[in-house]
N, C-alpha and C positions, 0 to 999 in steps of 0.2 A: 600607518596611520600617524597623523600629526595632530597634536593638541596645542592650541594657542592660548596663552594667558597674556593679554595685553600685547606687547611687542615681542614676547618670547615664544619660540616654537620648540616643542618637545617632540622628538621623533621616536623615543623609547617610551612605551606605555605598557604598564602592567597593573592589572586590577586584582586585588585579593578580596574576593567576594565574602569570604568568611569573616574577615576583619573590617570590611567596607573601607579599604585603604587603596587609594590610587597613587601609584608611583610613576612619576614623569621624569625623564632625563633627556639631556641634549646628547645624542649619541648613546653609546653603551654606558651604563652607570659606572661611576668611578668614585674613589674615596674623596670625600669633601675635605677641604682645608678648614672650613668653618661652616657653621649652620646657625640658623635663627628660627625661633618659633614665632609665628605671626600672632597677632592679637586674636585671630580666629582659631588658633590651635594647630595650624598646618606647619610644615617644616620646609624652609628654604635651605638648599645646599649650595655652597659657593666654592669656586676653585681658588687657587693661590692669588689670582689677580682680582678677586672680588666679584667675578661674574657668576651669575646664577647658572648652575649646571644641573639642578634637579629640584623637584618639588614633591613633597609627600602630602597628599590631601587626605585628611582624616574624616571619616563618615561621609565620603564623597557622594555615594548614591543617595543616602538618606537626606543629606542637605540639598542635593539637586532636586529630589522629588518634593521635599518640603518647601523649598524656597524658589524653585525654578532655575537654580544655578548655584555655584559655589563662589563665595567671595574670598579673595586672597589679597592681603595687603602686601604690596611690593615696596621695598625701600627705595628712596630716591637720594642720591648722593648730593653733596653740596656742589660738586663740579657740574652735575647735570642741571642744577637749578641756577647756577651762576649767570647764564645768558639772560635770564628773566630779570636780573637785578641791574643789568647794564643800562 
């Protein structure tokens, strides 16, 4: 199974029904070099190069049922925006 969040594709999917937490990773989960809590309360995990390697969605099923989906704010780097300013 693959779950897509925007342009990101996660092929490792594990759901903890008791905690209502959905764990997503690119490939097998690995230790993150850094992490960021989104404004919505989810966790983004990054590798040493700054690429997102995993996402932890908190209250995933509850939010999905309540809102019809789950919102996750993804960071955009200055390098990614630069072409728009040219």
